[in-house]
Structures are given as C-alpha cells and as structure tokens.
N, CA, C, O and the ligand as a Tripos MOL2 file, in Angstrom:
@<TRIPOS>MOLECULE
protein
  245   243    62     0     0
PROTEIN
NO_CHARGES

@<TRIPOS>ATOM
      1 N          10.3400  -22.8180    0.4570 N.3       1 MET1
      2 CA          9.2430  -22.2330    1.2140 C.3       1 MET1
      3 C           9.3850  -20.7290    1.1730 C.2       1 MET1
      4 O          10.4260  -20.1770    1.5300 O.2       1 MET1
      5 N           8.3610  -20.0960    0.7470 N.am      2 TYR2
      6 CA          8.4820  -18.5710    0.6380 C.3       2 TYR2
      7 C           7.6280  -17.9890    1.7360 C.2       2 TYR2
      8 O           6.4440  -18.2870    1.8920 O.2       2 TYR2
      9 N           8.2970  -17.1450    2.4830 N.am      3 ARG3
     10 CA          7.5760  -16.3500    3.5030 C.3       3 ARG3
     11 C           7.4700  -14.9520    3.0150 C.2       3 ARG3
     12 O           8.4840  -14.3380    2.6840 O.2       3 ARG3
     13 N           6.2860  -14.4230    2.9550 N.am      4 ALA4
     14 CA          6.0750  -13.0520    2.5380 C.3       4 ALA4
     15 C           6.5760  -12.1460    3.5940 C.2       4 ALA4
     16 O           6.2580  -12.3050    4.7720 O.2       4 ALA4
     17 N           7.3870  -11.1550    3.1700 N.am      5 SER5
     18 CA          7.8630  -10.1830    4.0670 C.3       5 SER5
     19 C           8.2070   -8.8890    3.2730 C.2       5 SER5
     20 O           8.4190   -8.9340    2.0610 O.2       5 SER5
     21 N           8.2540   -7.8240    3.9370 N.am      6 TYR6
     22 CA          8.4480   -6.5110    3.2250 C.3       6 TYR6
     23 C           9.9350   -6.2350    3.1980 C.2       6 TYR6
     24 O          10.6460   -6.2250    4.2030 O.2       6 TYR6
     25 N          10.3600   -6.0040    1.9100 N.am      7 ARG7
     26 CA         11.7720   -5.5940    1.7000 C.3       7 ARG7
     27 C          11.8180   -4.1760    1.3600 C.2       7 ARG7
     28 O          11.3290   -3.7750    0.3030 O.2       7 ARG7
     29 N          12.4220   -3.3340    2.2630 N.am      8 PRO8
     30 CA         12.3580   -1.8830    2.0440 C.3       8 PRO8
     31 C          13.0220   -1.4530    0.6750 C.2       8 PRO8
     32 O          12.6160   -0.4460    0.0950 O.2       8 PRO8
     33 N          13.9940   -2.1850    0.1910 N.am      9 GLN9
     34 CA         14.6980   -1.7510   -0.9680 C.3       9 GLN9
     35 C          14.1050   -2.2390   -2.2740 C.2       9 GLN9
     36 O          14.6080   -1.9740   -3.3660 O.2       9 GLN9
     37 N          12.9870   -2.9820   -2.1050 N.am     10 GLU10
     38 CA         12.3900   -3.5780   -3.3260 C.3      10 GLU10
     39 C          10.8820   -3.0680   -3.4650 C.2      10 GLU10
     40 O          10.3250   -2.4710   -2.5430 O.2      10 GLU10
     41 N          10.3000   -3.3290   -4.6120 N.am     11 VAL11
     42 CA          8.8780   -3.0380   -4.7780 C.3      11 VAL11
     43 C           8.1600   -4.2500   -4.3200 C.2      11 VAL11
     44 O           8.3770   -5.3380   -4.8530 O.2      11 VAL11
     45 N           7.2870   -4.1000   -3.3210 N.am     12 ASN12
     46 CA          6.6560   -5.1370   -2.6780 C.3      12 ASN12
     47 C           5.1950   -5.2090   -3.0930 C.2      12 ASN12
     48 O           4.4780   -4.2310   -2.8830 O.2      12 ASN12
     49 N           4.7180   -6.2750   -3.6530 N.am     13 HIS13
     50 CA          3.3100   -6.3850   -4.0820 C.3      13 HIS13
     51 C           2.5480   -7.1130   -3.0150 C.2      13 HIS13
     52 O           2.9460   -8.1950   -2.5840 O.2      13 HIS13
     53 N           1.4900   -6.5480   -2.5970 N.am     14 CYS14
     54 CA          0.6320   -7.2190   -1.6160 C.3      14 CYS14
     55 C           0.1870   -8.5980   -2.0720 C.2      14 CYS14
     56 O          -0.3700   -8.7310   -3.1620 O.2      14 CYS14
     57 N           0.4180   -9.6290   -1.2640 N.am     15 PRO15
     58 CA          0.0270  -10.9780   -1.6230 C.3      15 PRO15
     59 C          -1.5470  -11.1370   -1.7210 C.2      15 PRO15
     60 O          -2.0620  -12.0840   -2.3140 O.2      15 PRO15
     61 N          -2.2240  -10.2000   -1.1330 N.am     16 SER16
     62 CA         -3.7080  -10.2940   -1.0560 C.3      16 SER16
     63 C          -4.3440   -9.5380   -2.2280 C.2      16 SER16
     64 O          -5.2340  -10.0570   -2.9020 O.2      16 SER16
     65 N          -3.8860   -8.3290   -2.4550 N.am     17 CYS17
     66 CA         -4.5940   -7.5150   -3.4690 C.3      17 CYS17
     67 C          -3.7140   -7.0660   -4.5530 C.2      17 CYS17
     68 O          -4.2100   -6.5210   -5.5390 O.2      17 CYS17
     69 N          -2.3930   -7.2580   -4.4480 N.am     18 GLY18
     70 CA         -1.4920   -6.9680   -5.5410 C.3      18 GLY18
     71 C          -0.9920   -5.5530   -5.6110 C.2      18 GLY18
     72 O          -0.1290   -5.2620   -6.4400 O.2      18 GLY18
     73 N          -1.4790   -4.6670   -4.7990 N.am     19 ASN19
     74 CA         -1.0770   -3.3060   -4.8230 C.3      19 ASN19
     75 C           0.3940   -3.1970   -4.1720 C.2      19 ASN19
     76 O           0.8490   -4.1120   -3.4850 O.2      19 ASN19
     77 N           1.0410   -2.1100   -4.4170 N.am     20 SER20
     78 CA          2.3790   -1.8860   -3.8940 C.3      20 SER20
     79 C           2.5030   -0.6470   -3.1270 C.2      20 SER20
     80 O           3.5580   -0.0130   -3.1740 O.2      20 SER20
     81 N           1.5250   -0.2570   -2.4350 N.am     21 GLN21
     82 CA          1.5750    0.9670   -1.5780 C.3      21 GLN21
     83 C           1.3900    0.5010   -0.1520 C.2      21 GLN21
     84 O           0.4220   -0.1860    0.1760 O.2      21 GLN21
     85 N           2.3180    0.8800    0.6800 N.am     22 TRP22
     86 CA          2.3880    0.3790    2.0220 C.3      22 TRP22
     87 C           2.5530    1.4560    3.0440 C.2      22 TRP22
     88 O           3.1640    2.4950    2.7900 O.2      22 TRP22
     89 N           1.9850    1.1930    4.2440 N.am     23 MET23
     90 CA          2.2220    2.1340    5.3440 C.3      23 MET23
     91 C           3.2260    1.3660    6.2390 C.2      23 MET23
     92 O           2.9640    0.2810    6.7590 O.2      23 MET23
     93 N           4.3260    1.9850    6.3620 N.am     24 ILE24
     94 CA          5.4730    1.2360    7.0570 C.3      24 ILE24
     95 C           5.4270    1.6240    8.5290 C.2      24 ILE24
     96 O           5.4010    2.7930    8.9110 O.2      24 ILE24
     97 N           5.4190    0.5430    9.3400 N.am     25 GLY25
     98 CA          5.4640    0.6890   10.7210 C.3      25 GLY25
     99 C           6.8210    0.3120   11.2510 C.2      25 GLY25
    100 O           7.7820    0.2350   10.4860 O.2      25 GLY25
    101 N           6.9250    0.0770   12.5290 N.am     26 ARG26
    102 CA          8.1750   -0.2970   13.1320 C.3      26 ARG26
    103 C           8.5190   -1.7830   12.8900 C.2      26 ARG26
    104 O           9.6760   -2.1590   12.7020 O.2      26 ARG26
    105 N           7.4820   -2.5820   12.9040 N.am     27 MET27
    106 CA          7.6980   -4.0150   12.7830 C.3      27 MET27
    107 C           7.0280   -4.6290   11.5770 C.2      27 MET27
    108 O           7.3910   -5.7080   11.1080 O.2      27 MET27
    109 N           6.0600   -3.9230   11.1030 N.am     28 THR28
    110 CA          5.3310   -4.4630    9.8900 C.3      28 THR28
    111 C           5.0360   -3.3160    8.8840 C.2      28 THR28
    112 O           5.0640   -2.1220    9.1830 O.2      28 THR28
    113 N           4.7570   -3.8070    7.6880 N.am     29 ALA29
    114 CA          4.3000   -2.8580    6.6250 C.3      29 ALA29
    115 C           2.8700   -3.2680    6.3170 C.2      29 ALA29
    116 O           2.6000   -4.4560    6.1390 O.2      29 ALA29
    117 N           1.9770   -2.3490    6.2510 N.am     30 GLU30
    118 CA          0.6270   -2.5530    6.1120 C.3      30 GLU30
    119 C           0.1290   -2.1010    4.7300 C.2      30 GLU30
    120 O           0.3650   -0.9680    4.3110 O.2      30 GLU30
    121 N          -0.5460   -2.9900    4.0520 N.am     31 CYS31
    122 CA         -1.0480   -2.6290    2.7490 C.3      31 CYS31
    123 C          -2.0040   -1.4630    2.9300 C.2      31 CYS31
    124 O          -2.8520   -1.4840    3.8220 O.2      31 CYS31
    125 N          -1.8680   -0.4160    2.0620 N.am     32 ALA32
    126 CA         -2.6900    0.7230    2.2110 C.3      32 ALA32
    127 C          -4.1210    0.4640    1.6450 C.2      32 ALA32
    128 O          -5.0240    1.2830    1.8190 O.2      32 ALA32
    129 N          -4.2890   -0.6400    0.9990 N.am     33 PHE33
    130 CA         -5.5600   -0.8950    0.3440 C.3      33 PHE33
    131 C          -6.4020   -1.9440    1.1350 C.2      33 PHE33
    132 O          -7.6090   -1.7790    1.3160 O.2      33 PHE33
    133 N          -5.7450   -2.9880    1.5800 N.am     34 CYS34
    134 CA         -6.4710   -4.0350    2.2580 C.3      34 CYS34
    135 C          -5.9850   -4.3590    3.6260 C.2      34 CYS34
    136 O          -6.4860   -5.2700    4.2850 O.2      34 CYS34
    137 N          -4.9890   -3.6000    4.0640 N.am     35 ALA35
    138 CA         -4.5300   -3.6850    5.4290 C.3      35 ALA35
    139 C          -3.8610   -4.9960    5.7390 C.2      35 ALA35
    140 O          -3.7140   -5.3490    6.9090 O.2      35 ALA35
    141 N          -3.4570   -5.7180    4.7380 N.am     36 THR36
    142 CA         -2.6280   -6.9110    4.9610 C.3      36 THR36
    143 C          -1.3040   -6.4780    5.4740 C.2      36 THR36
    144 O          -0.6680   -5.5900    4.9060 O.2      36 THR36
    145 N          -0.8420   -7.1400    6.6270 N.am     37 ALA37
    146 CA          0.4370   -6.7100    7.2640 C.3      37 ALA37
    147 C           1.5160   -7.7460    6.9390 C.2      37 ALA37
    148 O           1.3350   -8.9460    7.1410 O.2      37 ALA37
    149 N           2.5820   -7.2680    6.4580 N.am     38 LEU38
    150 CA          3.7360   -8.0870    6.2670 C.3      38 LEU38
    151 C           4.7980   -7.6850    7.2620 C.2      38 LEU38
    152 O           4.9420   -6.5050    7.5800 O.2      38 LEU38
    153 N           5.5790   -8.7030    7.7790 N.am     39 PRO39
    154 CA          6.5910   -8.3890    8.7140 C.3      39 PRO39
    155 C           7.7550   -7.8310    7.9170 C.2      39 PRO39
    156 O           8.0670   -8.3130    6.8270 O.2      39 PRO39
    157 N           8.4290   -6.7530    8.5040 N.am     40 LEU40
    158 CA          9.6310   -6.2150    7.8740 C.3      40 LEU40
    159 C          10.7110   -7.2110    7.9500 C.2      40 LEU40
    160 O          10.8310   -7.9640    8.9160 O.2      40 LEU40
    161 N          11.5150   -7.2160    6.9100 N.am     41 VAL41
    162 CA         12.6750   -8.0900    6.9050 C.3      41 VAL41
    163 C          13.6500   -7.7210    7.9980 C.2      41 VAL41
    164 O          14.0360   -6.5580    8.1170 O.2      41 VAL41
    165 N          14.0610   -8.7060    8.8100 N.am     42 ALA42
    166 CA         14.9100   -8.4660    9.9110 C.3      42 ALA42
    167 C          16.3420   -8.1190    9.3980 C.2      42 ALA42
    168 O          16.7240   -8.3920    8.2610 O.2      42 ALA42
    169 N          17.0660   -7.5170   10.3040 N.am     43 GLY43
    170 CA         18.4220   -7.1730    9.9310 C.3      43 GLY43
    171 C          18.4840   -5.7470    9.2520 C.2      43 GLY43
    172 O          17.5080   -5.0010    9.1800 O.2      43 GLY43
    173 N          19.6280   -5.4810    8.8080 N.am     44 GLY44
    174 CA         19.8020   -4.2570    8.0780 C.3      44 GLY44
    175 C          19.9850   -3.0910    9.1320 C.2      44 GLY44
    176 O          21.0160   -2.9450    9.7890 O.2      44 GLY44
    177 N          18.9420   -2.3280    9.2140 N.am     45 ASN45
    178 CA         19.1070   -1.0430    9.9810 C.3      45 ASN45
    179 C          19.0230   -1.2970   11.4770 C.2      45 ASN45
    180 O          19.5410   -0.5070   12.2670 O.2      45 ASN45
    181 N          18.3710   -2.3980   11.8840 N.am     46 PHE46
    182 CA         18.2050   -2.6520   13.2440 C.3      46 PHE46
    183 C          19.2950   -3.4890   13.8390 C.2      46 PHE46
    184 O          19.4450   -4.6610   13.4920 O.2      46 PHE46
    185 N          20.0280   -2.9320   14.6920 N.am     47 GLY47
    186 CA         21.2640   -3.5340   15.1880 C.3      47 GLY47
    187 C          20.9830   -4.5210   16.2810 C.2      47 GLY47
    188 O          21.7950   -5.4220   16.4910 O.2      47 GLY47
    189 N          19.8610   -4.4080   17.0090 N.am     48 ASN48
    190 CA         19.6270   -5.1130   18.2190 C.3      48 ASN48
    191 C          18.8860   -6.4250   18.0530 C.2      48 ASN48
    192 O          18.7270   -7.1920   19.0030 O.2      48 ASN48
    193 N          18.4240   -6.6770   16.8010 N.am     49 ASN49
    194 CA         17.5850   -7.7920   16.5970 C.3      49 ASN49
    195 C          17.9980   -8.5180   15.2380 C.2      49 ASN49
    196 O          17.1720   -8.8370   14.3820 O.2      49 ASN49
    197 N          19.2650   -8.7260   15.1450 N.am     50 VAL50
    198 CA         19.7330   -9.2230   13.8790 C.3      50 VAL50
    199 C          19.6750  -10.7590   13.8130 C.2      50 VAL50
    200 O          20.0790  -11.4790   14.7270 O.2      50 VAL50
    201 N          19.1490  -11.2000   12.6770 N.am     51 LEU51
    202 CA         19.1230  -12.6680   12.4760 C.3      51 LEU51
    203 C          20.4460  -13.0200   11.7610 C.2      51 LEU51
    204 O          20.7480  -12.5440   10.6670 O.2      51 LEU51
    205 N          21.2150  -13.8870   12.4560 N.am     52 ARG52
    206 CA         22.4510  -14.2220   11.7940 C.3      52 ARG52
    207 C          22.1970  -15.1120   10.5720 C.2      52 ARG52
    208 O          21.3210  -15.9770   10.5590 O.2      52 ARG52
    209 N          22.9510  -14.8680    9.6310 N.am     53 LYS53
    210 CA         22.8770  -15.7310    8.4590 C.3      53 LYS53
    211 C          23.7780  -16.9870    8.6090 C.2      53 LYS53
    212 O          25.0020  -16.8750    8.6860 O.2      53 LYS53
    213 N          23.1780  -18.1210    8.6460 N.am     54 ARG54
    214 CA         23.9860  -19.3000    8.8390 C.3      54 ARG54
    215 C          24.2100  -19.9710    7.4120 C.2      54 ARG54
    216 O          23.2670  -20.1460    6.6400 O.2      54 ARG54
    217 N          25.4250  -20.3080    7.1330 N.am     55 PRO55
    218 CA         25.7760  -20.8820    5.8780 C.3      55 PRO55
    219 C          25.0330  -22.2480    5.6150 C.2      55 PRO55
    220 O          25.2490  -23.2340    6.3190 O.2      55 PRO55
    221 N          24.2110  -22.2510    4.6370 N.am     56 LEU56
    222 CA         23.4080  -23.4820    4.4110 C.3      56 LEU56
    223 C          24.2290  -24.5880    3.8180 C.2      56 LEU56
    224 O          23.8460  -25.7570    3.8630 O.2      56 LEU56
    225 N          25.3610  -24.2210    3.2620 N.am     57 ARG57
    226 CA         26.1890  -25.1600    2.5790 C.3      57 ARG57
    227 C          27.2150  -25.8770    3.5510 C.2      57 ARG57
    228 O          28.0760  -26.6480    3.1250 O.2      57 ARG57
    229 N          27.0720  -25.5920    4.7700 N.am     58 ALA58
    230 CA         28.0630  -26.1850    5.7870 C.3      58 ALA58
    231 C          27.9770  -27.6820    5.7800 C.2      58 ALA58
    232 O          28.9600  -28.3570    6.0880 O.2      58 ALA58
    233 N          26.8320  -28.2220    5.4370 N.am     59 LEU59
    234 CA         26.6540  -29.7190    5.4780 C.3      59 LEU59
    235 C          27.4200  -30.3810    4.3200 C.2      59 LEU59
    236 O          27.7580  -31.5610    4.4080 O.2      59 LEU59
    237 N          27.6900  -29.6610    3.2720 N.am     60 ALA60
    238 CA         28.2970  -30.1550    2.1660 C.3      60 ALA60
    239 C          29.8380  -30.4240    2.4080 C.2      60 ALA60
    240 O          30.4900  -31.1100    1.6210 O.2      60 ALA60
    241 N          30.3720  -29.8600    3.5160 N.am     61 ALA61
    242 CA         31.8490  -29.9860    3.7470 C.3      61 ALA61
    243 C          31.9870  -31.3890    4.3440 C.2      61 ALA61
    244 O          33.0970  -31.8210    4.6560 O.2      61 ALA61
    245 ZN         -3.3560   -5.4300   -0.1250 Zn       62 ZN62
@<TRIPOS>BOND
     1     1     2 1
     2     2     3 1
     3     3     4 2
     4     3     5 am
     5     5     6 1
     6     6     7 1
     7     7     8 2
     8     7     9 am
     9     9    10 1
    10    10    11 1
    11    11    12 2
    12    11    13 am
    13    13    14 1
    14    14    15 1
    15    15    16 2
    16    15    17 am
    17    17    18 1
    18    18    19 1
    19    19    20 2
    20    19    21 am
    21    21    22 1
    22    22    23 1
    23    23    24 2
    24    23    25 am
    25    25    26 1
    26    26    27 1
    27    27    28 2
    28    27    29 am
    29    29    30 1
    30    30    31 1
    31    31    32 2
    32    31    33 am
    33    33    34 1
    34    34    35 1
    35    35    36 2
    36    35    37 am
    37    37    38 1
    38    38    39 1
    39    39    40 2
    40    39    41 am
    41    41    42 1
    42    42    43 1
    43    43    44 2
    44    43    45 am
    45    45    46 1
    46    46    47 1
    47    47    48 2
    48    47    49 am
    49    49    50 1
    50    50    51 1
    51    51    52 2
    52    51    53 am
    53    53    54 1
    54    54    55 1
    55    55    56 2
    56    55    57 am
    57    57    58 1
    58    58    59 1
    59    59    60 2
    60    59    61 am
    61    61    62 1
    62    62    63 1
    63    63    64 2
    64    63    65 am
    65    65    66 1
    66    66    67 1
    67    67    68 2
    68    67    69 am
    69    69    70 1
    70    70    71 1
    71    71    72 2
    72    71    73 am
    73    73    74 1
    74    74    75 1
    75    75    76 2
    76    75    77 am
    77    77    78 1
    78    78    79 1
    79    79    80 2
    80    79    81 am
    81    81    82 1
    82    82    83 1
    83    83    84 2
    84    83    85 am
    85    85    86 1
    86    86    87 1
    87    87    88 2
    88    87    89 am
    89    89    90 1
    90    90    91 1
    91    91    92 2
    92    91    93 am
    93    93    94 1
    94    94    95 1
    95    95    96 2
    96    95    97 am
    97    97    98 1
    98    98    99 1
    99    99   100 2
   100    99   101 am
   101   101   102 1
   102   102   103 1
   103   103   104 2
   104   103   105 am
   105   105   106 1
   106   106   107 1
   107   107   108 2
   108   107   109 am
   109   109   110 1
   110   110   111 1
   111   111   112 2
   112   111   113 am
   113   113   114 1
   114   114   115 1
   115   115   116 2
   116   115   117 am
   117   117   118 1
   118   118   119 1
   119   119   120 2
   120   119   121 am
   121   121   122 1
   122   122   123 1
   123   123   124 2
   124   123   125 am
   125   125   126 1
   126   126   127 1
   127   127   128 2
   128   127   129 am
   129   129   130 1
   130   130   131 1
   131   131   132 2
   132   131   133 am
   133   133   134 1
   134   134   135 1
   135   135   136 2
   136   135   137 am
   137   137   138 1
   138   138   139 1
   139   139   140 2
   140   139   141 am
   141   141   142 1
   142   142   143 1
   143   143   144 2
   144   143   145 am
   145   145   146 1
   146   146   147 1
   147   147   148 2
   148   147   149 am
   149   149   150 1
   150   150   151 1
   151   151   152 2
   152   151   153 am
   153   153   154 1
   154   154   155 1
   155   155   156 2
   156   155   157 am
   157   157   158 1
   158   158   159 1
   159   159   160 2
   160   159   161 am
   161   161   162 1
   162   162   163 1
   163   163   164 2
   164   163   165 am
   165   165   166 1
   166   166   167 1
   167   167   168 2
   168   167   169 am
   169   169   170 1
   170   170   171 1
   171   171   172 2
   172   171   173 am
   173   173   174 1
   174   174   175 1
   175   175   176 2
   176   175   177 am
   177   177   178 1
   178   178   179 1
   179   179   180 2
   180   179   181 am
   181   181   182 1
   182   182   183 1
   183   183   184 2
   184   183   185 am
   185   185   186 1
   186   186   187 1
   187   187   188 2
   188   187   189 am
   189   189   190 1
   190   190   191 1
   191   191   192 2
   192   191   193 am
   193   193   194 1
   194   194   195 1
   195   195   196 2
   196   195   197 am
   197   197   198 1
   198   198   199 1
   199   199   200 2
   200   199   201 am
   201   201   202 1
   202   202   203 1
   203   203   204 2
   204   203   205 am
   205   205   206 1
   206   206   207 1
   207   207   208 2
   208   207   209 am
   209   209   210 1
   210   210   211 1
   211   211   212 2
   212   211   213 am
   213   213   214 1
   214   214   215 1
   215   215   216 2
   216   215   217 am
   217   217   218 1
   218   218   219 1
   219   219   220 2
   220   219   221 am
   221   221   222 1
   222   222   223 1
   223   223   224 2
   224   223   225 am
   225   225   226 1
   226   226   227 1
   227   227   228 2
   228   227   229 am
   229   229   230 1
   230   230   231 1
   231   231   232 2
   232   231   233 am
   233   233   234 1
   234   234   235 1
   235   235   236 2
   236   235   237 am
   237   237   238 1
   238   238   239 1
   239   239   240 2
   240   239   241 am
   241   241   242 1
   242   242   243 1
   243   243   244 2
@<TRIPOS>SUBSTRUCTURE
     1 MET1         2 RESIDUE 1 A MET
     2 TYR2         6 RESIDUE 1 A TYR
     3 ARG3        10 RESIDUE 1 A ARG
     4 ALA4        14 RESIDUE 1 A ALA
     5 SER5        18 RESIDUE 1 A SER
     6 TYR6        22 RESIDUE 1 A TYR
     7 ARG7        26 RESIDUE 1 A ARG
     8 PRO8        30 RESIDUE 1 A PRO
     9 GLN9        34 RESIDUE 1 A GLN
    10 GLU10       38 RESIDUE 1 A GLU
    11 VAL11       42 RESIDUE 1 A VAL
    12 ASN12       46 RESIDUE 1 A ASN
    13 HIS13       50 RESIDUE 1 A HIS
    14 CYS14       54 RESIDUE 1 A CYS
    15 PRO15       58 RESIDUE 1 A PRO
    16 SER16       62 RESIDUE 1 A SER
    17 CYS17       66 RESIDUE 1 A CYS
    18 GLY18       70 RESIDUE 1 A GLY
    19 ASN19       74 RESIDUE 1 A ASN
    20 SER20       78 RESIDUE 1 A SER
    21 GLN21       82 RESIDUE 1 A GLN
    22 TRP22       86 RESIDUE 1 A TRP
    23 MET23       90 RESIDUE 1 A MET
    24 ILE24       94 RESIDUE 1 A ILE
    25 GLY25       98 RESIDUE 1 A GLY
    26 ARG26      102 RESIDUE 1 A ARG
    27 MET27      106 RESIDUE 1 A MET
    28 THR28      110 RESIDUE 1 A THR
    29 ALA29      114 RESIDUE 1 A ALA
    30 GLU30      118 RESIDUE 1 A GLU
    31 CYS31      122 RESIDUE 1 A CYS
    32 ALA32      126 RESIDUE 1 A ALA
    33 PHE33      130 RESIDUE 1 A PHE
    34 CYS34      134 RESIDUE 1 A CYS
    35 ALA35      138 RESIDUE 1 A ALA
    36 THR36      142 RESIDUE 1 A THR
    37 ALA37      146 RESIDUE 1 A ALA
    38 LEU38      150 RESIDUE 1 A LEU
    39 PRO39      154 RESIDUE 1 A PRO
    40 LEU40      158 RESIDUE 1 A LEU
    41 VAL41      162 RESIDUE 1 A VAL
    42 ALA42      166 RESIDUE 1 A ALA
    43 GLY43      170 RESIDUE 1 A GLY
    44 GLY44      174 RESIDUE 1 A GLY
    45 ASN45      178 RESIDUE 1 A ASN
    46 PHE46      182 RESIDUE 1 A PHE
    47 GLY47      186 RESIDUE 1 A GLY
    48 ASN48      190 RESIDUE 1 A ASN
    49 ASN49      194 RESIDUE 1 A ASN
    50 VAL50      198 RESIDUE 1 A VAL
    51 LEU51      202 RESIDUE 1 A LEU
    52 ARG52      206 RESIDUE 1 A ARG
    53 LYS53      210 RESIDUE 1 A LYS
    54 ARG54      214 RESIDUE 1 A ARG
    55 PRO55      218 RESIDUE 1 A PRO
    56 LEU56      222 RESIDUE 1 A LEU
    57 ARG57      226 RESIDUE 1 A ARG
    58 ALA58      230 RESIDUE 1 A ALA
    59 LEU59      234 RESIDUE 1 A LEU
    60 ALA60      238 RESIDUE 1 A ALA
    61 ALA61      242 RESIDUE 1 A ALA
    62 ZN62       245 GROUP 0 **** ****
C-alpha cells in the first residue's frame, strides 16, 4: 500500500497534476499548481514526533 507523502530529500511529483514544485509548510507540502497537500514524512528533523521504525521481519524469527 502506497501512501503519498512528501520526502524533502527527493523530487516529489504531485499525484494530482504531476508537477514537482511545492510550497513547504510545517506539516504539509502543498502543490504550487493545484494545491494538493501531502503530509511531510515524519521523523528526521523533528525530534518530538518521531515514528519508531518497527522491524517488520520480527515475525520471521
Ligand atoms: Zn498538483
């Protein structure tokens, strides 16, 4: 399952119009052309709202 979200270190193409120019907010990035908003990827620079990565392979043990 793919959830569209904005990755600051990558080129992000708008899922609606295909452009890659964004207005970056605090929580979302908004397409400069059609105003589609994508949530910013959690983690990284924000220390107080980190999503822990859980090892998906734990079940295989
Ligand atoms: Zn767009």
